[in-house]
C-alpha angles and dihedrals in degrees: 000000000000093000090051091051091049092049091049092050090048090053092049092048086068093050110104092204092061091050089046091055090052091049092048096052096075090044091051089050091052093050090048087062093068093048093050091049091052103044105027123074108261093220093061101042114101131155093269091049090049094051089053098039092044092060092040091057092049103035102081098048117013094034093048092047089051090052089050090053093049092051091049091052092048103041117009098049094054096031097056095031096060091238093132092075089083091055092050088052086068090057096244112158116246091237093057091049092049096049093042089057092046090052091050091053090055093046090056091046090054090047091052092049092051090050090049092050095048092046093050091046094051092045092046093051090057102036105035131050112252100188136055134079096293097042128089116213120239092240097048090051093042093107094056092047093051089049092050093046090048093053090044088054092051091054091049091047089053095047090047088059089054092045089049090058091048090049091055094052095041122099095222142348094273092054091048094049090047092055095045097046088046091054090052094048092045092052092055103035097044098037090122092068097060093035086058088059090044090056089061085078128060110280112258093018123131093254091045092056094041092055096042097053098034089113109063101217091060088049090053092045098047115359103059099053090040089053095050103031100038094030095231090175089172087071096061098081096047092046093047091050091051092050095045091048092053091050097047099039099042097038088051096046092044089048092052092048091048100050100037103039114100097225099136095080 
C-alpha cells in the first residue's frame, strides 16, 4: 500500500493542475484580505480572526472546487483513459489501488489546508493588528483555529468521497467537474428550499439540524462556525451523522464501481 501511495504522489507531482492549486492558495489568501477588510468590522479583525474567516469564506466554494479537481486528477483521468492497465500488470489488487488513491486525495487536502493556514497567518501578521485590548493573539486562539481547520478537513474529506463516486460514473473529466461544481452551487443558491423543509421541525431539534445541513457546502458556510463560535452543541450529532453517511455510502459505492466495472478492456 505504501508503495502505491508513493507512486501516486510521484505521478501527481508531475501534474500541472496540482501545482497550480498549491500556487493559487497563497494568492487566494491575499485576495481574501481585501474582502475581509471591506466586509468585516475593522475593530474585531485580528490575525487569528483572519486565519479563521479567511478559510471560512473560501471553504464552501474554492476549496470544494479544488477537491473536485484533485479527485478528477486522481481518479477520472486514469479511470477513463485506460491508464490503470499498467498498474494491474503489477498484480496490485483493485481494492489497494482504490484506497491508495483515496488516501492520496486526503493527503493533498491536508497539505492544501496547511498551506492555506500558513498563508493566512503570514498575511494576517503583516496586515492586521495582533495586540491591544480588543485583539486576540494568534497563539492564544490557536486551539480554536486548530478545531475549525480540523472540522473543515472532515467536511472536505466527506465531500471528496462523494466526488470520488461522481468521478467514477462520469464519462470524462469535464462532465465530472460540471456535476460537482453544480452540486456546490445548488447547495448555496437554493439553500432556502431545504431550509424550508428543516423549518417543519422544531428549531434546534435533531431533525431540523439534519435537514438543514444535509448538503455539505451549506454546512461549511454556516454550520461549522456556528457550532464553534455560538457553541450550538445540538448540531454535533446531526453533522457527524451526515459526514459519516457521506463517507460510508459514497466510499462503498465508489469502491464497488471501481472493483467490478470492466473498464480495463
